[in-house]
C-alpha positions as CSV (number, residue, x, y, z in Angstrom):
1,X,69.6,52.1,94.7
2,X,72.3,51.2,97.2
3,X,73.9,54.7,96.7
4,X,70.8,56.3,98.2
5,X,71.5,54.5,101.5
6,X,74.9,56.0,102.0
7,X,75.3,58.1,105.1
8,X,75.9,61.7,103.9
9,X,77.9,62.6,107.1
10,X,80.2,59.6,106.6
11,X,80.8,60.7,103.0
12,X,81.6,64.3,104.2
13,X,84.0,62.9,106.7
14,X,85.8,60.8,104.1
15,X,85.9,63.7,101.7
16,X,87.3,66.1,104.4
17,X,90.0,63.6,105.2
18,X,90.9,63.3,101.5
19,X,90.9,67.1,101.2
20,X,93.1,67.6,104.3
21,X,95.6,65.0,102.9
22,X,95.8,66.6,99.5
23,X,96.1,70.1,101.0
24,X,99.0,69.0,103.2
25,X,100.7,67.5,100.2
26,X,100.2,70.7,98.2
27,X,101.8,72.7,101.0
28,X,104.8,70.4,101.1
29,X,105.3,70.6,97.3
30,X,104.9,74.4,97.4
31,X,107.5,74.6,100.2
32,X,109.9,72.5,98.1
33,X,109.3,74.8,95.1
34,X,109.9,77.9,97.2
35,X,113.2,76.5,98.6
36,X,114.3,75.6,95.1
37,X,113.5,79.1,94.0
38,X,115.6,80.6,96.8
39,X,118.5,78.3,96.0
40,X,118.1,79.2,92.3
41,X,118.4,82.9,93.1
42,X,121.4,82.3,95.3
43,X,123.2,80.2,92.6
44,X,122.3,82.8,89.9
45,X,124.1,85.4,92.1
46,X,127.1,83.2,92.7
47,X,127.3,82.3,89.0
48,X,127.4,85.9,88.1
49,X,130.3,86.5,90.5
50,X,132.1,83.4,89.2
51,X,131.8,84.7,85.6
52,X,133.0,88.1,86.7
53,X,136.0,86.6,88.4
54,X,136.7,84.3,85.5
55,X,136.8,87.2,83.1
56,X,139.2,89.1,85.3
57,X,141.4,86.0,85.7
58,X,141.6,85.5,81.9
59,X,142.5,89.2,81.4
60,X,145.2,88.9,84.1
61,X,146.5,85.7,82.5
62,X,146.8,87.4,79.1
63,X,148.8,90.2,80.7
64,X,151.0,87.6,82.6
65,X,151.7,85.7,79.4
66,X,153.1,88.9,77.9
67,X,155.2,89.5,81.0
68,X,156.5,85.9,80.9
69,X,157.5,86.3,77.3
70,X,159.5,89.4,78.1
71,X,161.1,87.8,81.2
72,X,162.1,84.7,79.1
73,X,163.5,86.9,76.4
74,X,165.4,88.9,79.0
75,X,166.7,85.6,80.6
76,X,167.7,84.3,77.2
77,X,169.7,87.4,76.5
78,X,171.4,87.3,79.9
79,X,172.3,83.7,79.5
80,X,173.7,84.2,76.0
81,X,175.8,87.2,77.0
82,X,176.6,86.0,80.5
83,X,179.9,87.8,80.8
84,X,178.4,91.2,79.9
85,X,176.1,91.3,83.0
86,X,176.8,91.5,86.7
87,X,175.9,88.7,89.1
88,X,173.0,90.8,90.5
89,X,171.6,91.4,87.0
90,X,171.8,87.7,86.2
91,X,170.1,86.7,89.5
92,X,167.3,89.3,89.0
93,X,166.7,87.9,85.4
94,X,166.3,84.4,86.7
95,X,164.1,85.4,89.7
96,X,161.9,87.6,87.5
97,X,161.4,84.8,85.0
98,X,160.7,82.3,87.7
99,X,158.2,84.6,89.5
100,X,156.3,85.4,86.3
101,X,156.1,81.7,85.4
102,X,154.8,80.8,88.9
103,X,152.1,83.6,88.8
104,X,151.0,82.4,85.3
105,X,150.8,78.8,86.5
106,X,148.7,79.8,89.5
107,X,146.5,82.0,87.3
108,X,145.8,79.1,84.9
109,X,145.0,76.8,87.9
110,X,142.6,79.4,89.3
111,X,141.0,79.8,85.9
112,X,140.5,76.1,85.6
113,X,138.9,75.9,89.1
114,X,136.5,78.8,88.3
115,X,135.5,77.1,85.0
116,X,134.8,73.9,86.9
117,X,132.8,75.8,89.5
118,X,130.9,77.7,86.7
119,X,130.0,74.4,85.0
120,X,128.9,72.9,88.3
121,X,126.6,75.9,89.1
122,X,125.1,75.8,85.6
123,X,124.3,72.1,86.0
124,X,122.7,72.7,89.4
125,X,120.7,75.6,87.9
126,X,119.3,73.2,85.2
127,X,118.3,70.7,87.9
128,X,116.7,73.3,90.1
129,X,114.8,74.8,87.1
130,X,113.4,71.3,86.3
131,X,112.4,70.8,89.9
132,X,110.7,74.2,90.1
133,X,108.8,73.5,86.9
134,X,107.7,70.1,88.2
135,X,106.7,71.4,91.6
136,X,104.6,74.1,89.9
137,X,103.0,71.6,87.6
138,X,102.2,69.3,90.6
139,X,100.7,72.2,92.6
140,X,98.6,73.2,89.6
141,X,97.3,69.6,89.3
142,X,96.6,69.3,93.0
143,X,94.7,72.6,92.8
144,X,92.5,71.2,90.1
145,X,91.8,68.1,92.3
146,X,91.1,70.4,95.3
147,X,88.7,72.5,93.3
148,X,86.9,69.5,92.1
149,X,86.7,67.8,95.5
150,X,85.6,71.0,97.3
151,X,82.8,71.7,94.8
152,X,79.3,70.1,94.8
153,X,80.7,66.7,96.0
154,X,80.0,67.9,99.6
155,X,76.3,67.8,98.8
156,X,76.6,64.1,97.8
157,X,73.0,63.3,98.5
158,X,71.6,66.0,96.2
159,X,74.2,65.3,93.5
160,X,73.2,61.7,93.3
161,X,69.6,62.7,92.6
162,X,70.6,64.6,89.5
163,X,73.7,62.7,88.3
164,X,73.5,63.8,84.7
165,X,73.2,67.5,85.5
166,X,76.2,67.3,87.9
167,X,78.2,65.3,85.3
168,X,77.6,68.1,82.8
169,X,78.5,70.7,85.3
170,X,81.7,68.8,86.2
171,X,82.7,68.8,82.5
172,X,82.1,72.5,82.3
173,X,84.4,72.9,85.4
174,X,87.1,71.0,83.6
175,X,86.7,73.0,80.4
176,X,86.8,76.3,82.4
177,X,89.9,75.1,84.3
178,X,91.7,74.3,81.1
179,X,90.7,77.6,79.6
180,X,91.9,79.4,82.8
181,X,95.2,77.6,82.4
182,X,95.6,78.7,78.8
183,X,94.8,82.3,79.9
184,X,97.2,82.2,82.7
185,X,99.9,80.7,80.5
186,X,99.4,83.5,77.9
187,X,99.4,86.2,80.6
188,X,102.7,84.9,82.1
189,X,104.3,84.5,78.7
190,X,103.3,87.8,77.3
191,X,103.8,89.7,80.6
192,X,106.3,88.8,83.3
193,X,108.2,86.3,81.2
194,X,108.8,88.8,78.4
195,X,109.7,91.5,80.9
196,X,112.2,89.3,82.8
197,X,113.8,88.3,79.5
198,X,114.2,92.0,78.7
199,X,115.7,92.5,82.2
200,X,118.4,90.0,81.4
201,X,119.2,91.7,78.1
202,X,119.2,95.2,79.7
203,X,121.5,94.1,82.5
204,X,124.0,93.0,80.0
205,X,123.6,96.3,78.2
206,X,124.1,98.3,81.4
207,X,127.4,96.4,82.0
208,X,128.6,97.2,78.5
209,X,127.6,100.9,78.9
210,X,129.3,101.2,82.2
211,X,132.6,99.8,80.8
212,X,132.5,101.6,77.4
213,X,130.8,104.9,78.2
214,X,130.1,106.4,81.6
215,X,128.6,105.6,84.9
216,X,125.9,108.3,84.5
217,X,124.6,106.6,81.4
218,X,124.6,103.3,83.1
219,X,122.6,104.7,86.1
220,X,120.0,106.1,83.6
221,X,119.7,102.6,82.2
222,X,119.4,101.1,85.7
223,X,116.5,103.5,86.5
224,X,114.8,102.4,83.4
225,X,115.4,98.8,84.3
226,X,113.8,99.4,87.8
227,X,110.7,100.7,86.1
228,X,110.5,97.5,84.0
229,X,111.0,95.3,87.0
230,X,108.3,97.2,88.9
231,X,105.9,96.6,86.0
232,X,106.8,92.8,86.0
233,X,106.2,92.6,89.7
234,X,102.8,94.4,89.3
235,X,101.8,91.9,86.6
236,X,102.8,88.9,88.8
237,X,100.8,90.3,91.7
238,X,97.8,90.8,89.5
239,X,97.9,87.3,88.2
240,X,98.2,85.9,91.8
241,X,95.2,87.9,92.9
242,X,93.2,86.6,90.0
243,X,94.1,83.0,91.1
244,X,93.6,83.3,94.8
245,X,94.8,86.1,97.0
246,X,97.0,84.7,99.8
247,X,95.6,87.5,102.1
248,X,92.2,85.7,102.0
249,X,93.6,83.0,104.3
250,X,95.7,85.4,106.4
251,X,93.5,88.5,106.8
252,X,90.0,87.5,105.9
253,X,87.3,88.6,103.4
254,X,87.0,92.3,104.0
255,X,90.7,93.4,103.9
256,X,91.3,91.0,100.9
257,X,88.3,92.4,99.0
258,X,89.4,96.0,99.7
259,X,92.9,95.3,98.4
260,X,91.8,93.2,95.5
261,X,89.3,95.8,94.2
262,X,91.9,98.6,94.6
263,X,94.4,96.5,92.6
264,X,91.8,95.9,89.8
265,X,91.0,99.6,89.8
266,X,94.7,100.5,89.3
267,X,95.0,98.0,86.5
268,X,91.8,99.2,84.7
269,X,92.5,102.9,84.5
270,X,89.1,103.8,82.9
271,X,86.9,102.1,85.6
272,X,86.3,103.4,89.1
273,X,85.5,100.8,91.7
274,X,83.8,101.8,95.0
275,X,83.8,99.4,98.0
276,X,81.8,99.9,101.2
277,X,81.4,97.6,104.2
278,X,78.9,97.8,107.0
279,X,78.1,95.5,109.9
280,X,80.7,93.2,111.5
281,X,84.2,93.2,110.1
282,X,85.4,89.9,111.4
283,X,86.6,86.5,110.1
284,X,84.0,84.2,108.7
285,X,84.2,80.4,108.2
286,X,86.5,79.6,105.3
287,X,83.7,78.3,103.0
288,X,81.9,81.7,103.3
289,X,85.0,83.8,102.6
290,X,86.0,81.7,99.6
291,X,82.6,81.5,98.1
292,X,81.7,85.2,98.6
293,X,85.1,86.4,97.3
294,X,84.7,84.2,94.1
295,X,81.2,85.5,93.5
296,X,82.2,89.1,93.9
297,X,85.2,88.5,91.7
298,X,83.1,86.9,89.0
299,X,80.6,89.8,89.1
300,X,83.3,92.5,88.9
301,X,85.1,90.7,86.1
302,X,81.9,90.4,84.1
303,X,81.3,94.1,84.5
304,X,84.8,94.9,83.3
305,X,84.9,92.4,80.4
306,X,81.4,92.4,79.1
307,X,79.5,95.4,80.4
308,X,82.2,98.0,79.6
309,X,81.3,99.7,82.9
310,X,83.1,102.9,84.1
311,X,81.7,102.7,87.6
312,X,81.3,99.5,89.8
313,X,80.0,99.7,93.3
314,X,80.5,96.8,95.7
315,X,78.6,96.8,99.0
316,X,79.1,94.2,101.7
317,X,77.0,93.8,104.9
318,X,77.9,91.2,107.5
319,X,75.3,90.8,110.2
320,X,75.0,88.3,113.0
321,X,72.8,86.0,111.1
322,X,73.1,86.8,107.4
323,X,75.4,88.4,104.8
324,X,74.3,90.7,102.0
325,X,76.3,91.6,98.9
326,X,75.4,94.1,96.2
327,X,77.4,94.6,93.0
328,X,76.1,97.4,90.8
329,X,77.6,98.7,87.6
330,X,76.7,101.4,85.0
331,X,77.6,99.2,82.0
332,X,75.6,98.4,78.9
333,X,73.5,95.6,80.6
334,X,72.0,92.6,79.0
335,X,68.7,90.8,78.5
336,X,68.2,88.3,81.4
337,X,65.5,86.5,79.5
338,X,68.0,85.2,77.0
339,X,70.0,82.2,78.2
340,X,73.4,82.1,76.8
341,X,75.1,78.8,76.2
342,X,78.4,80.0,77.7
343,X,77.0,81.6,80.8
344,X,79.2,79.4,83.0
345,X,80.2,82.2,85.3
346,X,76.6,82.9,86.4
347,X,75.9,79.1,86.7
348,X,79.0,78.8,88.9
349,X,77.8,81.7,91.1
350,X,74.4,80.1,91.6
351,X,76.0,76.8,92.5
352,X,78.2,78.5,95.1
353,X,75.4,80.4,96.7
354,X,73.2,77.3,96.8
355,X,75.9,75.4,98.7
356,X,75.6,78.2,101.4
357,X,71.8,77.9,101.3
358,X,71.6,81.4,100.0
359,X,70.0,83.2,97.0
360,X,71.4,85.3,94.1
361,X,69.4,87.5,91.9
362,X,70.5,89.4,88.8
363,X,68.6,92.4,87.5
364,X,69.8,93.9,84.3
365,X,68.4,95.8,81.3
366,X,70.1,96.8,78.1
367,X,71.5,100.2,78.5
368,X,70.8,100.4,82.2
369,X,73.6,98.5,83.9
370,X,73.4,95.4,86.0
371,X,72.7,94.8,89.7
372,X,73.7,91.5,91.4
373,X,72.2,90.8,94.8
374,X,73.6,87.9,97.0
375,X,72.0,87.0,100.3
376,X,73.4,84.2,102.4
377,X,72.3,83.0,105.9
378,X,75.2,83.0,108.3
379,X,75.3,79.8,110.3
380,X,78.3,80.0,112.6
């Protein structure tokens, strides 16, 4: 009973302080990871140059060894038959042998230095790689904490009245987050990771072709490699957009939605997505932008994954006192009277719109597509 007497505004203040602290920590860890990635790329470039120089030094050293052997042989012959050669020829033999030996000694010293530098760079790469992985893991963990903290906990009073229901919903959040992690891991492994591994292999092949064949063939391989890198970059950007577009914080809801839907349309070649916006095109409070983006994202993804739609229409209307969103598709539809055990996406949409004191309705019939209507009062 004591829980019911807690001041909701005090709880919100405590929670907001916690969220701000966690968010600041997340940003710092992310900056550390980005700096490590920049250092990693710089060291990779330097390591490649060191390896190239090492290879050249070794080749030069092999040639010098041959020259030293000839110079020593010449010197031995001159020393053995000293009286048969002029003073100039004797001096030249000694100087040549000495010069070749000095060059070989300097070559071997430089080779040793380059090897030590290469080993040092490779050790640093290992340490940076571990730091990057750990920072990414920490950011992921903090994101989970942030998502949990920023969910229905803000409505603590209502949550305490239905503790069992919120506990079940929290468990579903955790399950969905773990499933999303698995999906993200598979997408990165099967997409960008595989492509980048191929890039490394192809770069070695290009070097070999350039040396053994011709520059024209090497350029053809480079053009093919650029296409592969472009595909990998596209996959990475798609994954980032699925997680949370950075443009949402920088540009706002409308530009981010326009770019997101265009990206999704380019990725799903068989589906056309139309977006229209009417009313005010201005920045909204963060909670509105995040919630509306996630609800539209969920609806569009449902239409693509489950409805097999070929046309999706998204309409957004931002007025002075309310926001209206309509997502309509021409997919196969479903029976809304049947409650599915795994309809977590729809449940999440309802929870989000309730936090904004709005309403969401879903109208769908088998064979007639689906229409999602979201209406939210705008309290600035």
